[in-house]
N, CA, C and O atoms as CSV, one atom per row, in Angstrom:
chain,resi,resn,atom,element,x,y,z
A,1,MET,N,N,-34.242,0.034,-41.270
A,1,MET,CA,C,-35.775,0.470,-41.125
A,1,MET,C,C,-36.577,-0.038,-42.562
A,1,MET,O,O,-36.037,-0.092,-43.667
A,2,ALA,N,N,-38.033,-0.402,-42.254
A,2,ALA,CA,C,-38.704,-1.100,-43.434
A,2,ALA,C,C,-39.342,0.250,-43.997
A,2,ALA,O,O,-39.674,1.264,-43.383
A,3,PRO,N,N,-39.411,-0.060,-45.396
A,3,PRO,CA,C,-40.097,0.711,-46.617
A,3,PRO,C,C,-40.807,1.403,-45.724
A,3,PRO,O,O,-40.966,1.026,-44.563
A,4,THR,N,N,-41.374,2.674,-46.305
A,4,THR,CA,C,-42.809,3.369,-45.700
A,4,THR,C,C,-43.573,3.127,-47.381
A,4,THR,O,O,-43.041,3.154,-48.491
A,5,ILE,N,N,-44.909,2.910,-47.003
A,5,ILE,CA,C,-45.950,3.346,-48.173
A,5,ILE,C,C,-46.690,4.288,-47.946
A,5,ILE,O,O,-47.396,4.475,-46.954
A,6,ALA,N,N,-46.492,5.223,-49.295
A,6,ALA,CA,C,-47.429,6.817,-49.471
A,6,ALA,C,C,-48.900,6.169,-49.386
A,6,ALA,O,O,-49.330,5.405,-50.250
A,7,VAL,N,N,-49.825,6.674,-47.921
A,7,VAL,CA,C,-50.913,6.316,-48.888
A,7,VAL,C,C,-51.396,7.763,-49.036
A,7,VAL,O,O,-51.235,8.534,-48.089
A,8,PRO,N,N,-52.155,8.299,-50.507
A,8,PRO,CA,C,-52.587,9.518,-50.562
A,8,PRO,C,C,-53.676,10.062,-49.890
A,8,PRO,O,O,-54.652,9.423,-49.497
A,9,SER,N,N,-53.449,11.519,-49.740
A,9,SER,CA,C,-54.498,11.833,-48.930
A,9,SER,C,C,-55.802,12.142,-49.577
A,9,SER,O,O,-55.947,12.279,-50.792
A,10,VAL,N,N,-57.014,12.273,-48.417
A,10,VAL,CA,C,-58.298,12.346,-49.174
A,10,VAL,C,C,-58.378,13.612,-50.560
A,10,VAL,O,O,-58.963,13.680,-51.640
A,11,LYS,N,N,-57.416,14.500,-49.766
A,11,LYS,CA,C,-57.741,15.816,-50.673
A,11,LYS,C,C,-57.132,15.438,-51.634
A,11,LYS,O,O,-57.722,15.788,-52.656
A,12,ALA,N,N,-55.755,14.600,-51.938
A,12,ALA,CA,C,-55.487,13.983,-53.146
A,12,ALA,C,C,-56.422,13.481,-54.146
A,12,ALA,O,O,-56.568,13.833,-55.317
A,13,LYS,N,N,-57.083,12.505,-53.396
A,13,LYS,CA,C,-58.050,11.648,-54.165
A,13,LYS,C,C,-58.893,12.154,-54.698
A,13,LYS,O,O,-59.415,11.729,-55.728
A,14,GLU,N,N,-59.253,13.339,-54.004
A,14,GLU,CA,C,-60.469,14.205,-54.831
A,14,GLU,C,C,-59.960,14.411,-55.716
A,14,GLU,O,O,-60.228,13.891,-56.799
A,15,ILE,N,N,-58.908,15.388,-55.475
A,15,ILE,CA,C,-58.148,16.239,-56.936
A,15,ILE,C,C,-58.018,15.290,-57.855
A,15,ILE,O,O,-58.343,15.720,-58.962
A,16,GLN,N,N,-57.649,14.079,-57.865
A,16,GLN,CA,C,-57.459,12.881,-58.634
A,16,GLN,C,C,-58.524,12.650,-59.679
A,16,GLN,O,O,-58.475,12.594,-60.908
A,17,ARG,N,N,-59.790,12.501,-58.542
A,17,ARG,CA,C,-60.845,12.604,-59.406
A,17,ARG,C,C,-61.475,13.262,-60.657
A,17,ARG,O,O,-61.817,12.549,-61.601
A,18,HIS,N,N,-61.643,14.646,-60.690
A,18,HIS,CA,C,-61.047,15.725,-61.358
A,18,HIS,C,C,-60.504,15.703,-62.567
A,18,HIS,O,O,-61.050,16.126,-63.585
A,19,LYS,N,N,-59.244,15.133,-62.482
A,19,LYS,CA,C,-58.159,15.094,-63.344
A,19,LYS,C,C,-58.240,16.086,-64.641
A,19,LYS,O,O,-58.474,15.966,-65.844
A,20,THR,N,N,-57.961,16.985,-63.854
A,20,THR,CA,C,-57.710,17.739,-65.117
A,20,THR,C,C,-56.264,18.176,-64.820
A,20,THR,O,O,-55.955,18.300,-63.635
A,21,PRO,N,N,-55.271,18.444,-65.850
A,21,PRO,CA,C,-53.939,18.415,-66.039
A,21,PRO,C,C,-53.562,19.565,-65.125
A,21,PRO,O,O,-52.371,19.559,-65.437
A,22,ALA,N,N,-53.634,20.380,-64.391
A,22,ALA,CA,C,-53.055,21.441,-63.449
A,22,ALA,C,C,-53.217,20.778,-62.122
A,22,ALA,O,O,-52.381,20.967,-61.239
A,23,ALA,N,N,-54.382,19.916,-61.921
A,23,ALA,CA,C,-55.045,19.246,-61.007
A,23,ALA,C,C,-53.407,18.339,-60.266
A,23,ALA,O,O,-52.786,18.414,-59.205
A,24,GLU,N,N,-53.272,17.521,-61.590
A,24,GLU,CA,C,-52.997,16.348,-61.326
A,24,GLU,C,C,-51.312,16.765,-61.254
A,24,GLU,O,O,-50.437,16.152,-60.643
A,25,GLU,N,N,-51.201,17.704,-61.879
A,25,GLU,CA,C,-49.397,18.750,-61.752
A,25,GLU,C,C,-49.220,18.633,-60.108
A,25,GLU,O,O,-48.271,18.186,-59.463
A,26,GLU,N,N,-50.503,19.208,-59.657
A,26,GLU,CA,C,-50.407,20.032,-58.385
A,26,GLU,C,C,-50.159,18.517,-57.700
A,26,GLU,O,O,-49.234,18.452,-56.890
A,27,VAL,N,N,-50.899,17.337,-57.964
A,27,VAL,CA,C,-50.948,16.247,-57.102
A,27,VAL,C,C,-49.472,15.770,-57.324
A,27,VAL,O,O,-48.869,15.811,-56.252
A,28,LEU,N,N,-48.875,15.435,-58.116
A,28,LEU,CA,C,-47.453,14.890,-58.410
A,28,LEU,C,C,-46.450,16.067,-58.014
A,28,LEU,O,O,-45.357,15.607,-57.685
A,29,ARG,N,N,-46.517,17.366,-57.959
A,29,ARG,CA,C,-45.846,18.072,-56.963
A,29,ARG,C,C,-45.869,17.776,-55.672
A,29,ARG,O,O,-44.861,17.366,-55.095
A,30,LYS,N,N,-47.024,17.951,-55.072
A,30,LYS,CA,C,-47.158,17.532,-53.437
A,30,LYS,C,C,-46.394,16.023,-53.412
A,30,LYS,O,O,-45.421,15.822,-52.684
A,31,ARG,N,N,-46.890,15.118,-54.191
A,31,ARG,CA,C,-46.137,13.782,-54.008
A,31,ARG,C,C,-44.878,13.831,-54.304
A,31,ARG,O,O,-44.385,12.889,-53.685
A,32,ASN,N,N,-43.910,14.462,-54.987
A,32,ASN,CA,C,-42.849,14.792,-54.847
A,32,ASN,C,C,-42.307,15.672,-53.619
A,32,ASN,O,O,-41.253,15.443,-53.027
A,33,GLU,N,N,-42.805,16.254,-53.461
A,33,GLU,CA,C,-42.401,17.516,-51.977
A,33,GLU,C,C,-42.185,16.248,-50.854
A,33,GLU,O,O,-41.293,16.218,-50.006
A,34,GLU,N,N,-43.201,15.243,-51.062
A,34,GLU,CA,C,-43.660,14.095,-49.481
A,34,GLU,C,C,-42.537,13.323,-49.903
A,34,GLU,O,O,-41.715,13.158,-49.002
A,35,LEU,N,N,-42.200,12.705,-51.197
A,35,LEU,CA,C,-41.133,12.109,-51.368
A,35,LEU,C,C,-39.663,12.407,-50.778
A,35,LEU,O,O,-38.893,11.728,-50.098
A,36,GLU,N,N,-39.603,13.559,-51.260
A,36,GLU,CA,C,-38.289,14.147,-51.036
A,36,GLU,C,C,-37.747,14.212,-49.427
A,36,GLU,O,O,-36.707,13.802,-48.912
A,37,THR,N,N,-38.966,14.937,-48.854
A,37,THR,CA,C,-39.148,14.820,-47.420
A,37,THR,C,C,-38.611,13.462,-46.751
A,37,THR,O,O,-37.715,13.277,-45.927
A,38,GLU,N,N,-39.410,12.655,-47.347
A,38,GLU,CA,C,-39.190,11.098,-46.666
A,38,GLU,C,C,-37.805,10.582,-47.228
A,38,GLU,O,O,-37.419,9.667,-46.502
A,39,LEU,N,N,-36.944,10.827,-48.227
A,39,LEU,CA,C,-36.013,10.889,-48.467
A,39,LEU,C,C,-34.186,11.519,-47.270
A,39,LEU,O,O,-33.172,11.109,-46.704
A,40,LYS,N,N,-35.206,13.029,-47.696
A,40,LYS,CA,C,-34.044,13.453,-46.982
A,40,LYS,C,C,-34.334,12.876,-44.970
A,40,LYS,O,O,-33.362,12.826,-44.216
A,41,ARG,N,N,-35.552,12.577,-44.551
A,41,ARG,CA,C,-35.421,12.083,-43.173
A,41,ARG,C,C,-34.840,10.593,-43.629
A,41,ARG,O,O,-33.830,10.292,-42.992
A,42,SER,N,N,-35.165,9.833,-44.371
A,42,SER,CA,C,-34.253,8.277,-44.485
A,42,SER,C,C,-32.340,8.623,-44.282
A,42,SER,O,O,-31.537,8.129,-43.491
A,43,LEU,N,N,-32.175,9.546,-45.251
A,43,LEU,CA,C,-30.800,9.857,-45.184
A,43,LEU,C,C,-30.421,10.252,-43.828
A,43,LEU,O,O,-29.780,9.542,-43.053
A,44,GLU,N,N,-30.802,11.279,-43.620
A,44,GLU,CA,C,-30.639,11.629,-41.931
A,44,GLU,C,C,-30.420,10.361,-40.720
A,44,GLU,O,O,-29.568,10.359,-39.833
A,45,ARG,N,N,-31.255,9.523,-40.936
A,45,ARG,CA,C,-31.582,8.177,-40.167
A,45,ARG,C,C,-30.461,7.493,-40.028
A,45,ARG,O,O,-29.892,7.051,-39.030
A,46,GLU,N,N,-30.096,7.448,-41.725
A,46,GLU,CA,C,-29.042,6.377,-41.695
A,46,GLU,C,C,-27.673,7.027,-41.623
A,46,GLU,O,O,-26.694,6.293,-41.487
A,47,GLU,N,N,-27.477,8.722,-41.725
A,47,GLU,CA,C,-26.144,8.933,-41.092
A,47,GLU,C,C,-26.285,9.107,-40.015
A,47,GLU,O,O,-25.468,9.908,-39.561
A,48,THR,N,N,-27.241,8.571,-39.055
A,48,THR,CA,C,-27.070,8.847,-37.500
A,48,THR,C,C,-26.774,7.764,-37.141
A,48,THR,O,O,-25.917,7.802,-36.258
A,49,MET,N,N,-27.303,6.118,-37.604
A,49,MET,CA,C,-27.030,5.082,-37.685
A,49,MET,C,C,-25.800,4.796,-38.139
A,49,MET,O,O,-25.421,3.760,-37.594
A,50,ARG,N,N,-24.862,5.297,-39.004
A,50,ARG,CA,C,-23.492,5.012,-39.473
A,50,ARG,C,C,-22.527,5.766,-38.575
A,50,ARG,O,O,-21.335,5.470,-38.490
A,51,ARG,N,N,-23.060,6.674,-37.965
A,51,ARG,CA,C,-22.218,7.064,-36.685
A,51,ARG,C,C,-22.159,6.617,-35.311
A,51,ARG,O,O,-21.321,6.609,-34.409
A,52,GLU,N,N,-23.451,6.220,-35.495
A,52,GLU,CA,C,-23.365,4.834,-34.000
A,52,GLU,C,C,-22.378,4.210,-34.581
A,52,GLU,O,O,-21.217,4.276,-34.176
A,53,VAL,N,N,-22.788,3.488,-35.679
A,53,VAL,CA,C,-21.989,2.367,-35.810
A,53,VAL,C,C,-20.512,2.713,-35.717
A,53,VAL,O,O,-19.735,1.765,-35.601
A,54,GLN,N,N,-20.056,3.867,-35.751
A,54,GLN,CA,C,-18.826,4.370,-36.254
A,54,GLN,C,C,-17.867,4.255,-34.136
A,54,GLN,O,O,-16.741,4.046,-33.684
A,55,ARG,N,N,-19.281,4.557,-33.577
A,55,ARG,CA,C,-18.850,4.995,-32.191
A,55,ARG,C,C,-18.728,3.734,-31.790
A,55,ARG,O,O,-17.617,3.404,-31.374
A,56,THR,N,N,-19.528,2.990,-31.804
A,56,THR,CA,C,-19.672,1.230,-31.155
A,56,THR,C,C,-18.294,0.725,-31.677
A,56,THR,O,O,-17.453,0.199,-30.948
A,57,TRP,N,N,-18.133,0.955,-33.133
A,57,TRP,CA,C,-16.650,0.304,-33.367
A,57,TRP,C,C,-15.493,0.692,-32.606
A,57,TRP,O,O,-14.796,-0.141,-32.025
A,58,GLU,N,N,-15.208,2.226,-32.584
A,58,GLU,CA,C,-14.097,2.570,-31.424
A,58,GLU,C,C,-14.104,1.914,-30.558
A,58,GLU,O,O,-13.161,1.130,-30.457
A,59,ARG,N,N,-15.137,1.910,-29.543
A,59,ARG,CA,C,-15.658,1.416,-28.317
A,59,ARG,C,C,-15.149,-0.230,-28.180
A,59,ARG,O,O,-14.899,-0.729,-27.083
A,60,LEU,N,N,-15.052,-0.887,-29.311
A,60,LEU,CA,C,-14.690,-2.046,-29.164
A,60,LEU,C,C,-13.010,-2.119,-29.498
A,60,LEU,O,O,-12.023,-2.689,-29.034
A,61,MET,N,N,-13.234,-1.463,-30.262
A,61,MET,CA,C,-11.177,-1.711,-30.741
A,61,MET,C,C,-10.616,-0.695,-28.999
A,61,MET,O,O,-9.490,-0.839,-28.523
A,62,VAL,N,N,-11.206,-0.188,-28.651
A,62,VAL,CA,C,-10.856,0.203,-27.138
A,62,VAL,C,C,-10.453,-1.160,-26.054
A,62,VAL,O,O,-9.480,-1.646,-25.478
A,63,ALA,N,N,-12.155,-1.410,-26.261
A,63,ALA,CA,C,-12.024,-2.593,-25.098
A,63,ALA,C,C,-11.216,-3.716,-25.753
A,63,ALA,O,O,-10.902,-4.577,-24.931
A,64,GLU,N,N,-10.689,-4.009,-27.293
A,64,GLU,CA,C,-10.085,-4.947,-27.206
A,64,GLU,C,C,-8.693,-4.977,-26.977
A,64,GLU,O,O,-7.997,-5.941,-26.660
A,65,GLU,N,N,-8.324,-3.615,-27.208
A,65,GLU,CA,C,-6.669,-3.150,-26.457
A,65,GLU,C,C,-6.487,-3.299,-25.405
A,65,GLU,O,O,-5.338,-3.554,-25.044
A,66,ALA,N,N,-7.541,-3.205,-24.457
A,66,ALA,CA,C,-7.307,-2.855,-23.023
A,66,ALA,C,C,-7.689,-4.406,-22.847
A,66,ALA,O,O,-6.815,-4.745,-22.048
A,67,GLU,N,N,-8.343,-5.393,-23.062
A,67,GLU,CA,C,-8.402,-7.223,-23.112
A,67,GLU,C,C,-7.178,-7.520,-23.287
A,67,GLU,O,O,-6.773,-8.210,-22.351
A,68,GLU,N,N,-5.890,-7.178,-24.570
A,68,GLU,CA,C,-4.665,-7.806,-24.621
A,68,GLU,C,C,-4.009,-6.644,-23.457
A,68,GLU,O,O,-2.969,-7.129,-23.011
A,69,ARG,N,N,-4.175,-5.842,-23.092
A,69,ARG,CA,C,-3.099,-5.090,-22.177
A,69,ARG,C,C,-3.447,-6.257,-20.759
A,69,ARG,O,O,-2.476,-6.762,-20.195
A,70,LEU,N,N,-4.456,-6.499,-20.424
A,70,LEU,CA,C,-4.446,-7.030,-19.355
A,70,LEU,C,C,-4.522,-8.869,-19.559
A,70,LEU,O,O,-4.629,-9.761,-18.717
A,71,CYS,N,N,-4.451,-8.894,-20.548
A,71,CYS,CA,C,-3.685,-10.628,-20.529
A,71,CYS,C,C,-2.242,-10.627,-20.418
A,71,CYS,O,O,-1.568,-11.344,-19.679
A,72,SER,N,N,-1.811,-9.682,-21.289
A,72,SER,CA,C,-0.362,-9.475,-20.611
A,72,SER,C,C,-0.048,-8.944,-19.519
A,72,SER,O,O,1.133,-9.141,-19.230
A,73,GLN,N,N,-0.557,-8.415,-18.868
A,73,GLN,CA,C,-0.474,-8.095,-17.228
A,73,GLN,C,C,-0.276,-9.096,-16.843
A,73,GLN,O,O,0.846,-9.384,-16.426
A,74,MET,N,N,-1.036,-9.755,-16.846
A,74,MET,CA,C,-1.610,-11.455,-16.349
A,74,MET,C,C,-0.772,-12.321,-16.357
A,74,MET,O,O,-0.730,-13.243,-15.543
A,75,GLY,N,N,-0.072,-12.160,-17.184
A,75,GLY,CA,C,1.184,-13.485,-17.830
A,75,GLY,C,C,2.151,-13.147,-17.295
A,75,GLY,O,O,2.931,-14.024,-16.923
A,76,GLU,N,N,2.522,-11.473,-17.009
A,76,GLU,CA,C,3.833,-11.019,-16.301
A,76,GLU,C,C,3.885,-11.935,-15.060
A,76,GLU,O,O,4.717,-12.768,-14.700
A,77,LEU,N,N,1.986,-11.240,-14.188
A,77,LEU,CA,C,2.276,-11.648,-12.955
A,77,LEU,C,C,1.763,-13.075,-12.880
A,77,LEU,O,O,1.173,-13.117,-11.800
A,78,GLU,N,N,1.692,-14.052,-13.356
A,78,GLU,CA,C,1.824,-15.247,-13.504
A,78,GLU,C,C,3.492,-15.936,-13.149
A,78,GLU,O,O,4.055,-16.743,-12.410
A,79,ALA,N,N,3.774,-14.909,-14.323
A,79,ALA,CA,C,5.549,-15.720,-14.141
A,79,ALA,C,C,5.700,-15.294,-12.959
A,79,ALA,O,O,5.612,-16.080,-12.015
A,80,GLU,N,N,5.965,-13.924,-12.768
A,80,GLU,CA,C,6.172,-13.687,-11.121
A,80,GLU,C,C,5.803,-14.276,-9.979
A,80,GLU,O,O,6.489,-14.162,-8.963
A,81,ALA,N,N,4.735,-14.936,-10.014
A,81,ALA,CA,C,3.916,-15.321,-8.890
A,81,ALA,C,C,4.849,-17.097,-8.661
A,81,ALA,O,O,5.184,-17.707,-7.646
A,82,VAL,N,N,5.018,-17.469,-10.419
A,82,VAL,CA,C,5.819,-18.954,-10.226
A,82,VAL,C,C,7.537,-18.656,-10.103
A,82,VAL,O,O,8.076,-19.762,-10.071
A,83,GLU,N,N,8.279,-17.872,-10.046
A,83,GLU,CA,C,8.782,-16.881,-9.621
A,83,GLU,C,C,9.432,-17.176,-8.305
A,83,GLU,O,O,10.365,-17.892,-7.939
A,84,GLN,N,N,8.532,-16.300,-7.693
A,84,GLN,CA,C,8.361,-16.142,-6.035
A,84,GLN,C,C,7.947,-17.744,-5.862
A,84,GLN,O,O,8.894,-18.259,-5.268
A,85,ALA,N,N,7.352,-18.330,-6.020
A,85,ALA,CA,C,6.755,-19.520,-5.270
A,85,ALA,C,C,7.855,-20.984,-5.426
A,85,ALA,O,O,7.785,-22.069,-4.850
A,86,ARG,N,N,8.943,-20.422,-6.547
A,86,ARG,CA,C,10.109,-21.239,-6.431
A,86,ARG,C,C,11.135,-20.864,-5.865
A,86,ARG,O,O,12.138,-21.555,-6.046
A,87,ALA,N,N,11.231,-19.746,-5.063
A,87,ALA,CA,C,12.297,-18.792,-4.513
A,87,ALA,C,C,11.775,-19.405,-2.958
A,87,ALA,O,O,12.470,-19.915,-2.078
A,88,TYR,N,N,10.364,-19.164,-2.978
A,88,TYR,CA,C,9.923,-19.389,-1.083
A,88,TYR,C,C,9.699,-21.443,-1.117
A,88,TYR,O,O,9.400,-22.066,-0.098
A,89,LYS,N,N,9.861,-21.920,-2.087
A,89,LYS,CA,C,10.249,-23.143,-1.694
A,89,LYS,C,C,11.374,-23.716,-1.902
A,89,LYS,O,O,11.499,-24.936,-2.012
A,90,ALA,N,N,12.454,-22.753,-1.988
A,90,ALA,CA,C,14.042,-22.942,-2.271
A,90,ALA,C,C,14.366,-22.632,-0.715
A,90,ALA,O,O,15.280,-23.255,-0.174
A,91,ARG,N,N,13.678,-21.746,-0.053
A,91,ARG,CA,C,13.861,-21.236,0.914
A,91,ARG,C,C,13.789,-21.843,2.278
A,91,ARG,O,O,14.647,-22.020,3.143
A,92,VAL,N,N,12.109,-22.193,2.193
A,92,VAL,CA,C,11.984,-23.780,2.971
A,92,VAL,C,C,12.658,-24.627,2.983
A,92,VAL,O,O,12.686,-25.351,3.978
A,93,THR,N,N,13.334,-24.832,2.067
A,93,THR,CA,C,13.744,-26.382,1.683
A,93,THR,C,C,15.207,-25.953,2.491
A,93,THR,O,O,15.356,-26.656,3.491
A,94,SER,N,N,16.262,-25.008,2.293
A,94,SER,CA,C,17.033,-24.827,2.994
A,94,SER,C,C,16.633,-24.841,4.281
A,94,SER,O,O,17.211,-25.636,5.022
A,95,LEU,N,N,15.693,-24.083,4.777
A,95,LEU,CA,C,15.806,-23.796,6.308
A,95,LEU,C,C,14.889,-25.382,6.932
A,95,LEU,O,O,14.600,-25.422,8.128
A,96,MET,N,N,14.561,-26.422,6.133
A,96,MET,CA,C,14.626,-27.630,6.400
A,96,MET,C,C,15.423,-28.190,6.526
A,96,MET,O,O,15.253,-29.051,7.389
A,97,ASP,N,N,16.968,-28.188,5.783
A,97,ASP,CA,C,17.669,-28.635,6.275
A,97,ASP,C,C,18.556,-28.330,7.164
A,97,ASP,O,O,19.417,-29.174,7.415
A,98,GLN,N,N,18.572,-26.758,8.019
A,98,GLN,CA,C,19.189,-26.498,8.713
A,98,GLN,C,C,18.516,-26.985,9.881
A,98,GLN,O,O,19.005,-27.293,10.968
A,99,LEU,N,N,17.457,-27.007,9.541
A,99,LEU,CA,C,16.701,-27.355,10.819
A,99,LEU,C,C,17.033,-28.901,11.639
A,99,LEU,O,O,17.070,-29.138,12.846
A,100,SER,N,N,17.275,-29.922,10.312
A,100,SER,CA,C,17.676,-31.231,10.341
A,100,SER,C,C,18.622,-30.968,10.892
A,100,SER,O,O,18.935,-31.682,11.845
A,101,ALA,N,N,19.342,-30.003,10.577
A,101,ALA,CA,C,20.856,-30.108,10.415
A,101,ALA,C,C,21.354,-30.265,11.784
A,101,ALA,O,O,22.175,-31.099,12.165
A,102,ALA,N,N,20.434,-28.871,12.864
A,102,ALA,CA,C,20.579,-28.488,14.131
A,102,ALA,C,C,20.025,-29.792,14.771
A,102,ALA,O,O,20.623,-30.291,15.724
A,103,GLN,N,N,18.897,-30.354,14.269
A,103,GLN,CA,C,18.316,-31.395,14.995
A,103,GLN,C,C,19.312,-32.828,15.364
A,103,GLN,O,O,19.392,-33.574,16.340
A,104,MET,N,N,20.084,-32.742,13.857
A,104,MET,CA,C,20.906,-33.821,14.445
A,104,MET,C,C,21.808,-33.648,15.259
A,104,MET,O,O,22.058,-34.517,16.094
A,105,LEU,N,N,22.797,-31.973,15.167
A,105,LEU,CA,C,23.685,-31.800,15.893
A,105,LEU,C,C,22.991,-32.003,17.662
A,105,LEU,O,O,23.552,-32.592,18.586
A,106,LEU,N,N,21.828,-31.404,17.690
A,106,LEU,CA,C,21.415,-31.717,19.141
A,106,LEU,C,C,21.335,-33.362,19.389
A,106,LEU,O,O,21.552,-33.502,20.592
A,107,HIS,N,N,21.176,-34.328,18.942
A,107,HIS,CA,C,21.023,-35.241,18.654
A,107,HIS,C,C,22.406,-36.180,19.134
A,107,HIS,O,O,22.513,-36.987,20.058
A,108,SER,N,N,23.049,-35.885,18.475
A,108,SER,CA,C,24.216,-36.328,18.637
A,108,SER,C,C,24.747,-35.722,19.835
A,108,SER,O,O,25.185,-36.629,20.542
A,109,LEU,N,N,24.898,-34.638,20.358
A,109,LEU,CA,C,25.017,-33.849,21.479
A,109,LEU,C,C,24.420,-34.956,23.193
A,109,LEU,O,O,25.054,-35.301,24.190
A,110,SER,N,N,23.008,-35.163,22.779
A,110,SER,CA,C,22.686,-35.738,24.049
A,110,SER,C,C,23.074,-37.226,23.860
A,110,SER,O,O,22.911,-37.857,24.904
A,111,VAL,N,N,23.537,-37.964,22.834
A,111,VAL,CA,C,23.605,-39.463,23.218
A,111,VAL,C,C,24.647,-39.235,23.343
A,111,VAL,O,O,24.924,-39.818,24.391
A,112,SER,N,N,25.853,-38.579,22.867
A,112,SER,CA,C,27.693,-38.281,23.958
A,112,SER,C,C,27.437,-37.961,25.384
A,112,SER,O,O,28.441,-38.093,26.083
A,113,ARG,N,N,26.804,-37.733,25.751
A,113,ARG,CA,C,26.542,-37.118,27.273
A,113,ARG,C,C,26.315,-38.321,27.743
A,113,ARG,O,O,26.043,-38.477,28.933
């Protein structure tokens, strides 16, 4: 947040014109109160932002952990899919060999007749 610039009030300017020590002291006291109030607000804003950054950081950590778990699960699923594809290919090859043998047997039986 950008720094703020305090602008003396009309009353403060009026008091400064008279330049009595009591009036100057009152102006300084009021200005001090204004600065303390602004400092308090600034510190509250800073603390609010600090808490928000902490919450955002925690959400980021949760998201990163979830991403890691998902990547791990996806890797496991890919490995399982490859394994299943190999098993299906082996089964299809086996069935093709059986079909070929059956066709050869049928062909030999029909030729021998």
